[in-house]
Every structure is written in structure tokens, then in C-alpha cells.
C-alpha positions as CSV (number, residue, x, y, z in Angstrom):
1,M,92.0,86.1,121.6
2,K,90.2,83.8,119.2
3,T,88.1,86.4,117.6
4,L,86.5,89.7,118.4
5,Q,84.2,89.7,115.4
6,Q,81.9,86.7,115.0
7,D,79.1,88.4,113.0
8,N,76.6,87.0,110.6
9,R,78.6,87.7,107.5
10,Q,79.0,85.2,104.6
11,W,82.5,83.7,104.8
12,N,82.7,83.4,101.0
13,G,80.4,86.0,99.5
14,W,78.5,89.2,100.1
15,G,76.7,90.3,103.2
16,D,74.5,88.7,105.8
17,K,74.3,84.9,105.4
18,D,70.6,85.0,106.3
19,K,69.8,87.4,103.5
20,S,69.3,86.6,99.8
21,L,67.7,88.1,96.7
22,A,65.8,85.7,94.6
23,L,65.1,86.0,90.9
24,S,61.5,85.9,89.7
25,D,60.7,83.2,87.1
26,D,60.6,86.0,84.5
27,G,64.0,87.3,85.6
28,A,65.6,83.8,85.5
29,A,64.2,83.1,82.1
30,F,65.5,86.4,80.8
31,I,69.0,85.8,82.0
32,T,69.0,82.2,80.6
33,Q,67.7,83.5,77.2
34,V,70.5,86.0,77.0
35,L,73.4,84.0,78.4
36,G,72.4,80.3,78.0
37,R,72.3,77.7,80.7
38,P,75.9,77.0,82.0
39,K,76.9,74.4,84.5
40,P,77.7,76.0,87.9
41,L,81.1,75.4,89.4
42,K,81.5,73.4,92.6
43,V,81.8,75.6,95.7
44,A,84.3,74.6,98.4
45,S,83.0,74.2,101.9
46,L,84.3,76.1,104.9
47,A,85.8,73.0,106.4
48,E,87.7,72.2,103.1
49,V,89.2,75.7,103.0
50,L,90.1,75.8,106.7
51,A,92.1,72.6,106.1
52,T,94.3,74.7,103.7
53,V,95.1,77.5,106.0
54,P,98.7,77.3,107.1
55,E,99.9,77.7,110.6
56,S,100.6,81.3,111.5
57,R,104.2,82.4,111.7
58,L,103.3,84.3,114.9
59,E,102.6,83.0,118.4
60,Q,99.2,83.9,119.9
61,S,99.2,87.3,121.6
62,A,96.8,89.7,123.3
63,L,97.5,92.0,120.4
64,Y,95.9,89.8,117.7
65,S,94.2,86.5,116.8
66,I,95.9,83.7,114.9
67,D,92.8,81.6,114.7
68,K,92.5,80.1,111.2
69,E,88.9,81.0,110.6
70,V,89.5,84.6,111.7
71,R,92.4,84.8,109.3
72,L,90.4,83.2,106.5
73,R,87.5,85.6,106.9
74,H,89.9,88.6,106.6
75,A,91.9,87.3,103.6
76,R,89.7,88.5,100.7
77,G,87.5,91.3,99.7
78,Q,84.7,91.3,97.1
79,S,86.5,91.7,93.7
80,L,85.8,89.0,91.2
81,P,89.3,87.5,91.7
82,D,88.4,87.5,95.4
83,W,85.1,85.9,94.7
84,L,86.6,83.1,92.6
85,A,89.2,82.4,95.3
86,M,86.5,82.2,98.0
87,K,84.1,80.0,96.0
88,S,86.9,77.7,94.8
89,G,88.6,77.6,98.1
90,Q,91.9,78.5,96.4
91,F,92.8,81.4,98.7
92,N,96.5,80.7,98.6
93,L,97.4,83.7,100.7
94,F,96.3,84.5,104.3
95,P,97.3,87.0,106.9
96,D,99.4,85.5,109.8
97,A,97.1,87.3,112.3
98,V,94.2,89.7,112.6
99,A,94.2,92.4,115.1
100,F,91.1,94.2,116.5
101,P,92.3,97.5,118.1
102,K,89.9,99.4,120.3
103,S,91.7,102.7,120.3
104,A,94.3,104.8,118.6
105,E,96.7,103.7,121.3
106,D,96.1,100.1,120.3
107,V,96.8,100.9,116.7
108,R,100.0,102.8,117.7
109,T,101.2,99.7,119.7
110,L,100.6,97.4,116.7
111,M,102.5,99.8,114.4
112,M,105.4,100.1,116.7
113,Q,105.6,96.3,116.9
114,A,105.3,96.0,113.1
115,K,108.0,98.5,112.5
116,Q,110.4,96.7,114.9
117,A,109.6,93.2,113.6
118,G,109.3,94.1,109.9
119,W,105.7,93.0,109.5
120,Q,103.4,93.9,106.6
121,L,100.2,95.6,107.8
122,I,96.9,95.6,105.9
123,P,94.2,98.0,107.2
124,Y,90.7,96.4,107.0
125,G,87.4,98.3,107.2
126,G,84.3,96.4,106.1
127,G,85.9,94.0,103.7
128,T,83.9,95.3,100.7
129,S,86.8,96.3,98.4
130,V,86.1,95.3,94.8
131,V,89.6,96.1,93.5
132,G,91.9,94.0,95.8
133,H,92.7,96.5,98.6
134,I,92.8,93.9,101.4
135,T,94.3,90.8,99.8
136,P,97.7,89.9,101.1
137,I,100.5,89.8,98.5
138,S,103.1,87.0,98.3
139,T,105.9,87.9,100.6
140,E,108.3,86.4,103.1
141,Q,107.3,89.0,105.6
142,I,104.8,88.3,108.3
143,V,101.4,89.8,107.4
144,V,99.0,91.3,110.0
145,T,95.6,92.5,109.0
146,I,94.2,95.3,111.3
147,S,90.4,95.2,111.5
148,M,88.9,98.5,112.6
149,S,85.6,96.9,113.5
150,C,85.9,97.7,117.3
151,M,86.5,101.4,116.6
152,N,83.0,102.3,115.7
153,R,81.7,105.0,118.0
154,L,80.5,108.5,117.6
155,L,82.8,110.6,119.8
156,D,81.3,114.1,119.4
157,I,78.9,116.3,117.4
158,D,79.8,120.0,117.3
159,R,76.4,121.5,116.6
160,T,77.8,125.0,115.9
161,D,80.2,123.8,113.2
162,Q,78.1,120.8,112.2
163,I,81.1,118.5,112.4
164,A,80.8,115.0,113.8
165,T,83.8,113.0,115.1
166,F,83.8,109.2,114.7
167,L,86.2,106.4,115.2
168,A,87.1,105.3,111.7
169,G,85.8,101.8,111.8
170,V,82.1,102.7,112.1
171,K,79.9,101.1,109.4
172,G,77.3,103.0,107.4
173,P,74.1,101.9,109.3
174,F,75.6,102.5,112.7
175,L,77.1,105.8,111.7
176,E,73.7,107.0,110.4
177,S,71.7,105.7,113.4
178,Q,74.0,107.5,115.8
179,L,73.7,110.7,113.8
180,Q,70.0,110.5,113.1
181,A,69.3,110.0,116.8
182,Q,70.9,113.5,117.2
183,G,68.9,115.0,114.3
184,Y,71.7,114.8,111.6
185,T,72.8,112.8,108.6
186,L,76.1,112.4,106.7
187,G,74.2,111.5,103.5
188,H,76.9,109.2,102.3
189,F,75.2,106.1,100.9
190,P,77.4,103.9,98.7
191,Q,75.9,100.6,97.5
192,S,78.2,98.9,100.1
193,F,76.6,101.1,102.8
194,E,75.5,98.2,105.0
195,L,79.0,96.8,105.4
196,S,81.6,99.5,104.5
197,T,83.2,101.9,107.0
198,L,83.8,105.6,107.3
199,G,87.6,105.1,107.2
200,G,87.3,102.9,104.1
201,W,85.2,105.6,102.4
202,V,87.9,108.2,103.1
203,V,91.0,106.3,102.0
204,T,89.4,105.1,98.8
205,R,87.6,108.4,97.9
206,S,84.2,106.8,97.9
207,S,81.0,108.2,96.4
208,G,77.5,107.8,97.8
209,Q,74.4,107.4,95.8
210,Q,73.2,110.9,96.8
211,S,76.5,112.6,96.2
212,L,74.7,115.1,94.0
213,G,73.1,116.6,97.0
214,Y,75.5,115.8,99.9
215,G,78.8,115.6,98.0
216,R,81.5,112.9,97.7
217,I,83.5,111.8,100.7
218,E,86.2,114.4,99.9
219,D,83.5,117.1,100.3
220,L,82.4,115.6,103.7
221,F,85.8,114.7,105.2
222,A,86.8,117.6,107.4
223,G,89.8,116.2,109.3
224,G,90.8,113.7,111.9
225,K,93.7,111.6,113.1
226,M,96.0,109.1,111.5
227,E,98.6,106.8,113.0
228,T,101.8,106.6,111.0
229,F,105.2,105.1,111.6
230,G,106.4,108.6,112.4
231,G,103.7,109.2,115.0
232,E,100.2,110.5,115.1
233,V,99.3,113.1,112.5
234,K,96.4,115.4,113.2
235,L,94.3,117.0,110.4
236,P,92.7,120.2,111.6
237,T,89.1,121.0,110.5
238,L,89.7,124.3,108.9
239,P,86.9,125.5,106.5
240,A,89.6,126.8,104.0
241,S,93.3,127.5,103.8
242,S,95.8,128.8,101.3
243,A,98.7,127.6,103.4
244,G,100.1,125.3,100.8
245,P,98.6,122.0,99.6
246,D,95.9,120.4,101.7
247,W,97.3,117.3,103.4
248,R,93.7,115.9,103.7
249,Q,93.8,115.4,99.9
250,L,96.7,112.9,100.4
251,V,94.8,111.0,103.1
252,L,91.9,110.8,100.7
253,G,92.7,108.0,98.3
254,S,95.8,106.9,100.2
255,E,94.6,103.3,100.5
256,G,96.5,102.6,103.7
257,H,100.0,103.7,102.4
258,L,100.4,106.8,104.6
259,G,99.1,105.2,107.8
260,I,95.9,104.0,109.5
261,L,93.1,106.5,109.9
262,T,91.8,106.2,113.5
263,E,89.5,109.1,113.8
264,A,87.5,111.0,111.1
265,K,85.7,114.3,111.4
266,V,82.9,114.8,108.9
267,K,80.6,117.6,107.9
268,V,77.0,116.6,108.7
269,S,73.7,118.0,107.7
270,R,70.4,118.4,109.6
271,L,67.9,115.8,108.8
272,P,65.8,117.0,105.9
273,E,62.2,117.8,106.3
274,E,61.3,115.7,103.3
275,E,62.9,113.2,100.9
276,F,61.5,111.3,98.0
277,F,62.6,109.4,95.0
278,G,60.9,109.2,91.6
279,V,61.3,107.5,88.2
280,A,60.9,108.9,84.7
281,F,61.4,107.3,81.3
282,M,63.2,108.9,78.5
283,P,62.7,107.9,74.8
284,D,66.3,106.9,74.3
285,W,69.9,107.1,75.7
286,Q,70.7,110.3,73.9
287,S,67.7,112.2,75.3
288,G,68.3,110.7,78.8
289,V,71.9,111.9,78.8
290,A,70.9,115.4,77.4
291,C,68.2,115.7,80.0
292,A,70.5,114.8,82.9
293,R,73.1,117.3,81.7
294,E,70.5,120.0,81.5
295,V,69.3,119.3,85.0
296,I,72.8,119.5,86.4
297,Q,73.9,122.5,84.5
298,Q,70.8,124.4,85.4
299,G,71.7,123.7,89.0
300,L,68.5,122.0,90.1
301,P,69.1,121.0,93.8
302,L,68.5,117.2,93.4
303,S,70.1,114.8,95.8
304,M,70.6,112.2,93.1
305,L,70.1,111.5,89.4
306,R,70.7,108.3,87.6
307,V,70.1,107.4,84.0
308,S,70.1,103.8,82.8
309,N,70.6,102.9,79.2
310,S,68.0,100.8,77.4
311,I,69.6,97.4,78.1
312,E,69.9,98.2,81.8
313,T,66.4,99.4,81.9
314,Q,65.1,96.3,80.2
315,T,67.2,94.1,82.5
316,Q,66.0,95.8,85.7
317,L,62.4,95.6,84.6
318,F,62.7,91.9,84.0
319,L,64.5,91.3,87.3
320,S,62.2,93.5,89.4
321,A,58.7,93.6,87.8
322,T,56.1,91.1,86.9
323,Q,55.0,90.5,83.3
324,T,51.7,92.3,84.0
325,Q,53.6,95.3,85.4
326,R,55.9,95.4,82.4
327,Q,53.0,95.2,80.0
328,W,51.1,98.0,81.8
329,L,54.2,100.2,81.8
330,K,54.9,99.5,78.2
331,R,51.4,100.5,77.2
332,L,51.5,103.7,79.3
333,L,54.8,104.8,77.9
334,S,53.8,103.9,74.3
335,I,50.8,106.1,74.5
336,K,53.1,109.0,75.5
337,G,55.6,108.3,72.7
338,V,58.3,106.4,74.6
339,G,59.0,103.0,72.9
340,D,61.3,100.1,73.3
341,D,64.5,102.2,73.5
342,R,63.2,103.7,76.8
343,C,65.8,104.6,79.4
344,M,64.9,104.8,83.1
345,M,65.8,107.9,85.1
346,V,65.8,107.7,88.9
347,Y,65.9,111.0,90.8
348,G,66.0,112.0,94.5
349,I,64.8,115.3,96.0
350,T,65.8,116.1,99.5
351,G,65.2,119.2,101.6
352,S,62.4,121.4,102.9
353,K,58.9,120.8,101.5
354,S,58.7,124.3,100.0
355,V,62.0,124.1,98.2
356,N,61.3,120.5,97.1
357,R,58.0,121.5,95.5
358,G,59.8,124.1,93.4
359,T,62.5,121.7,92.4
360,Y,60.1,119.0,91.5
361,K,58.1,121.4,89.3
362,Q,61.3,122.4,87.5
363,L,62.5,118.9,87.1
364,K,59.2,117.8,85.5
365,Q,59.5,120.6,83.0
366,V,63.0,119.6,82.0
367,I,61.9,115.9,81.6
368,K,59.0,117.1,79.4
369,Q,61.4,119.3,77.4
370,F,63.3,116.1,76.4
371,S,60.1,114.1,75.6
372,G,60.4,112.1,78.8
373,V,57.5,110.7,80.9
374,N,57.5,111.1,84.7
375,T,55.8,108.2,86.5
376,G,56.0,109.8,89.9
377,Q,57.2,108.3,93.2
378,K,55.8,104.7,93.3
379,L,58.7,103.1,91.3
380,G,61.1,105.5,93.1
381,K,59.9,104.2,96.5
382,R,60.5,100.7,95.4
383,W,64.0,101.6,94.2
384,A,64.8,103.2,97.5
385,E,63.7,100.1,99.4
386,K,66.0,97.9,97.4
387,R,68.9,100.3,97.0
388,F,71.4,98.3,99.0
389,T,70.3,94.8,98.2
390,F,71.5,94.5,94.6
391,P,74.9,92.9,95.6
392,Y,73.0,89.9,97.0
393,L,71.9,89.1,93.4
394,R,75.5,88.2,92.8
395,E,75.1,85.0,94.9
396,T,71.8,84.1,93.2
397,L,73.4,84.4,89.7
398,W,76.5,82.5,90.8
399,Q,74.4,79.6,91.9
400,M,72.9,79.6,88.4
401,G,76.4,79.6,86.8
402,Y,76.9,83.3,86.0
403,A,79.7,85.6,87.1
404,I,79.0,89.3,87.5
405,D,81.3,92.3,87.8
406,T,81.4,96.0,87.2
407,L,83.6,98.7,85.7
408,E,83.2,102.4,86.5
409,T,84.9,105.6,85.3
410,A,84.2,109.3,84.9
411,T,84.6,111.5,81.9
412,N,83.4,114.8,80.4
413,W,79.9,115.1,78.9
414,S,81.4,115.5,75.4
415,N,82.9,112.0,75.7
416,I,80.0,110.1,77.4
417,D,78.4,108.6,74.3
418,D,81.6,107.6,72.6
419,L,83.2,106.1,75.7
420,T,80.1,104.2,76.8
421,D,79.9,102.6,73.3
422,K,83.6,101.6,73.4
423,I,83.3,100.1,76.9
424,E,80.2,98.1,76.1
425,A,81.5,97.0,72.7
426,S,84.8,95.8,74.3
427,L,82.9,93.8,77.0
428,S,80.1,92.4,74.9
429,G,82.5,91.1,72.2
430,G,85.3,90.3,74.6
431,L,84.7,86.5,74.9
432,E,83.9,85.8,71.2
433,E,87.0,83.6,70.9
434,F,85.5,81.3,73.6
435,D,82.0,81.5,71.9
436,S,80.7,82.9,75.2
437,P,78.1,85.7,75.4
438,V,78.5,88.7,77.7
439,H,75.5,90.7,78.9
440,V,76.5,94.3,79.3
441,F,74.6,97.4,80.5
442,S,75.4,100.9,81.9
443,H,74.1,103.9,83.7
444,L,75.2,107.4,84.5
445,S,75.2,107.9,88.3
446,H,77.3,110.6,89.9
447,L,76.8,113.8,87.8
448,Y,78.8,117.0,87.6
449,S,78.5,120.2,85.6
450,D,81.3,119.1,83.3
451,G,80.8,115.3,83.2
452,A,79.5,112.1,84.8
453,S,80.4,108.7,86.1
454,I,79.7,105.7,83.7
455,Y,78.9,102.6,85.7
456,T,78.9,99.4,83.6
457,T,77.8,95.9,84.7
458,Y,78.6,92.7,82.8
459,L,77.5,89.1,83.3
460,F,79.0,86.1,81.6
461,P,78.6,82.3,82.0
462,V,81.3,80.6,84.1
463,A,83.7,78.4,82.2
464,D,84.3,74.7,83.1
465,S,87.0,75.6,85.7
466,Y,87.8,78.4,88.1
467,E,91.1,79.0,86.3
468,E,89.5,79.5,82.9
469,T,86.8,81.7,84.4
470,Y,89.4,83.9,85.9
471,R,91.3,84.1,82.6
472,R,88.2,85.2,80.8
473,W,87.5,87.9,83.4
474,Q,91.1,89.1,83.2
475,K,90.7,89.5,79.4
476,L,87.5,91.5,79.8
477,K,88.9,93.6,82.6
478,S,92.3,94.4,81.1
479,T,91.1,95.1,77.6
480,T,88.4,97.4,78.7
481,S,90.5,99.2,81.4
482,S,93.0,100.0,78.7
483,I,90.3,101.6,76.6
484,I,89.2,103.7,79.5
485,V,92.6,105.2,80.3
486,K,93.3,105.8,76.6
487,N,90.1,107.7,76.1
488,N,90.2,110.7,78.5
489,A,88.7,108.9,81.4
490,T,89.7,107.9,84.9
491,I,90.5,104.3,85.8
492,S,88.2,104.6,88.8
493,H,85.6,107.2,89.9
494,Q,84.7,105.6,93.2
495,H,86.2,102.1,93.8
496,G,89.8,103.1,94.1
497,V,93.0,101.5,92.8
498,G,93.9,98.5,95.0
499,Q,95.6,95.7,93.0
500,D,93.3,95.5,90.1
501,H,93.8,99.1,88.8
502,A,97.5,99.6,89.9
503,D,98.8,98.9,86.4
504,Y,96.8,101.9,85.0
505,L,97.8,104.6,87.5
506,V,100.9,105.7,85.6
507,Q,98.9,105.9,82.3
508,E,96.4,108.2,84.0
509,K,98.6,110.4,86.1
510,G,102.0,110.2,84.4
511,A,105.2,108.6,85.7
512,S,106.6,111.8,87.3
513,V,103.4,112.4,89.3
514,V,103.2,108.8,90.5
515,A,106.9,108.9,91.5
516,S,106.3,112.1,93.5
517,L,103.4,110.5,95.3
518,Q,105.4,107.4,96.1
519,S,108.2,109.6,97.4
520,C,105.8,111.4,99.8
521,F,104.3,108.1,101.0
522,N,107.8,106.6,101.5
523,H,108.5,109.4,103.9
524,F,105.9,108.0,106.2
525,D,106.5,104.3,105.3
526,P,110.2,104.1,104.4
527,D,110.3,100.3,104.5
528,K,107.0,99.9,102.5
529,Q,105.2,98.0,105.3
530,L,101.8,99.5,104.8
531,N,99.5,97.7,102.3
532,A,102.3,97.0,99.9
533,G,101.3,95.9,96.4
534,K,98.3,98.2,96.3
535,L,97.9,101.5,94.6
536,F,101.6,101.7,93.4
537,K,102.2,98.0,92.6
538,A,105.2,98.2,94.9
539,I,106.6,94.9,96.2
540,P,108.5,95.5,99.5
541,S,112.1,94.6,99.9
542,I,112.8,91.8,102.4
543,D,115.1,92.5,105.3
544,K,115.7,89.0,106.7
545,S,117.6,90.4,109.6
546,R,114.4,91.7,111.2
547,G,111.4,89.9,112.6
């Protein structure tokens, strides 16, 4: 088995190698004006990196591949440390093998072999983790990555219960195409939708862009099957139960520590009669936040609502609109009293035409109440067409000499303004000692009656080396993450814990709670062989008598 997965993926970046997202001249000029003109870092070639891949400590087997390129392509995710490793060629750590199981029985066989030989196992979905879920840790144990890419079929749709059963390795587009052919949708659309998998969504507690209407993955996950070292565990699809804690809640967010999810049952919806997206502009951030809160607390049945602050609005317009379009929009909004502090609000309305008409009418009234200007569906249609392409901009910016990363959290409405200010101040001034600018902007995305998710993007020029660029990122990330957990907010609303957030879990949940979770997980993984070093920062003990 050389490889069972030779797709068109970039080996050292995001997505399809034949896709790109170019900046307009205006967009490039804007970024250069804000951040200067750095010198891009040299990017290692595939041949150069392959020369650094060590020989596997395993012999070739029908169970897995030890091919060097296969191992390289499964060694990193999409966090900024992963990105720097891929671009520099300094991977340092590789799995010894990559397995491509086709069934739960194959997974069970691999786990039995791993338990007997003392291997470390890393479950791998779409490779889109931005917090270090799939990167091997430094260990003397043999490391085997288990790619779920071959387990991607729809098994069943129960039309009475509206529950669909999938093998857990199915990617977003294939999941939706299989459902929509039957008249259904899951409605889960994270920005990584094109590449990420159902199993990955479940074990990291993912959120889709339309979670306001369809729910987060914990609302959609109904049950399934998981292979553990203690055998298969079945999660029944009960609509409700008071028979103790719900074990599904442990599977959600377990990040590979309990076992490997092989089958997921999800609640699906009938395809809507109509769906459209629109854009409004609010006079400033405060009115945008207040308007969004009012919409949610009134219970208007939108499928999504997103509010960008003024800097994000300005940045998006420079990156996506021509000068003529920007000038036209500015004149239109100025006439209606919305000036340079304008904040863009993107909304989605999904359902029957009759209900949608009523929802749209109410939404426009609330927007008007907060002195906003609704521009209708033209800009919303453009947003929807580009909704999954933004990650490709990362490559374009990298080639210009800029690094880009994100931070996301969730907090209560009463804390939104203060926390957003603190996050942005920490990032924008975080590299002053290096005399390096940082461009920072935020939006509210996933909204709830009691609060919202704050999603912050930051760009900064690369330093003169990969090592120094990493050090600067680490300063920005650690300083701002500490601010988040000290200010009544979660370290992650939708990206999970992985390696990058593991240091902050105890601060958020408390030592006794984390210890109790570890204790539960250790019951299923007593030798800490499942994705060690992630979530709990646990480094496995080495038993040299095995394997």
C-alpha cells in the first residue's frame, strides 16, 4: 500500500492546489499601506522536505502505508505553527505510518494492533485543524495516523425520524451532495466545509456558518458508533433522556482521546423552499452589536447573522470591491447617515417563502430601528458565492510576506465590547518591541440569546527567519489567549483545544474538572495511546518492553 489518497490537495498549504484567491491591485495596495512591504521567506520544495523524512520504524503492511510522501502529507494541519513548518520544510516530526481503514472492522484491527504493540494513534479527518490536533508529539513510541478518508458513505436515511447515518470520514461537500439528492440537508457549513469531515466536526464541537438556524454540531449529532480500546461503544439516538449524564457530550469535543468515531448519526432537515443572504450596514460597532442582540433576543428565525467591526468592513471592501464600487457604496450610505465607522452585517434567511417574507420584513424594521441601511441581496449573494474561499487568501498573503491567523472565543453580551477591545489592543500592540505592525479586525458570528462568538483575524509581516516569525506569533497568541480566559470567555468557541489551547483548559474549567475528565478518558485509554499531547497536554509514559 503506497497510498490510498492521492488527491489534489496542497502538500504545504490550504486546499486544492489548482485553486487560488488573487488580491486586486486595490487590495494589495491597502495591505501594503497598512503593514509595509516585507521580504517573503523562502519556501522549501517538496523534494527538499522528502529528503528529511526518516525511515519508518515499521515494516510495510497491508494495514498501512509507510510511504514518505504519504506520511509527510499527514504530518501537519493548518495552524500557524503547522503552516510555518510546512513552508520552511522543518517538519521535524512525522508519523511512522498512515492507515486508510475502510470499515469499523479495519479500525478495530488497527486499534488491537496498536494496543498490543504500544503505538500512538492519531485520528485524521480532513487535516484542517488550526490548533494542532493532528501533529505528532515527540515520543519514542511508534506513531500511526489513521486517515478516515475512505469511510465516507451515507449508510441510511430514516425519513420518519429525519436521522441520517454516515461513516465518519465523509467530507462536507460529499455529505451534502448525498443528502440533497434525497431532499435533505445537514446545514452545517464551517469555513473548512470543503475539506473537513463529519467525524472531525463532532470530536471538536464544530460550528457552521448557519448555526443560528440549524444549530451547532452538538445540536445535530444524534448518536453513532465509536471504536475504543475496550471495544465498540454504541450511542443510541434517543430524542431525550434523564438517565444520567449524556455520554454523547463526552464524545463531542473528545478530540480522539476516547476512541475513533466510525459512524455518526445526525439530525437532518428537509431542503428549504427558499434561502437568501443579504447585507446591511450599521452606523458603528455599538449599534451593530445592539441590533444583532435585538434580532436574536426577539427570536427572529434567521439562519445566520454576522456583524463585522469597522476595520473588518473596511478591509473586506478593499479586498473584494473595486474603487468605483466602494465610492458608490460610500455615497449611498452617507446619504442615509452611515459614515466611515460603518459596520457590515451579513444575514441569512432560510425556510418557506411565506415565513421568509415575514422574517425579512421584521429584520428590516429592526435594522431601521438601529439606524442601519439594508442594501438587499446583491452583496449577500456575492458573500455566499465566496464563503468557503477566504482560506485561499492565506497563500496569496504569504507569497507577499504576510502571516495570517485567527483567534475566536465566546462570551456574554455584557462583555462583548470590553473583551473585543482588549483582544484587539493586545494583538495590535503585541509586536511593538519588534517595531512590527499588526492589522487586526473582528466580527461577531455565532449568536445566542445570552452572548456571541468573537472571531478576530490578525495579519503581520513575516520576520527575517521562520524561527523569529514563530516567536512573534507565539507572543501574540499566548498574550491574547491569557486575556481571553481571564475575562469570562472560553478559550475556543469552535476550533477546539488541540495543542495550542491545552495550556488554558485548566484556567477555564478548573483543575478538578479537568482531572475528572482525564480520569474518565483514561478508563478507555489507560496507556494514553490516543492522540496524546492534545486537549490535556498529557505526554504518554513509555513502556519499552512493548512494541
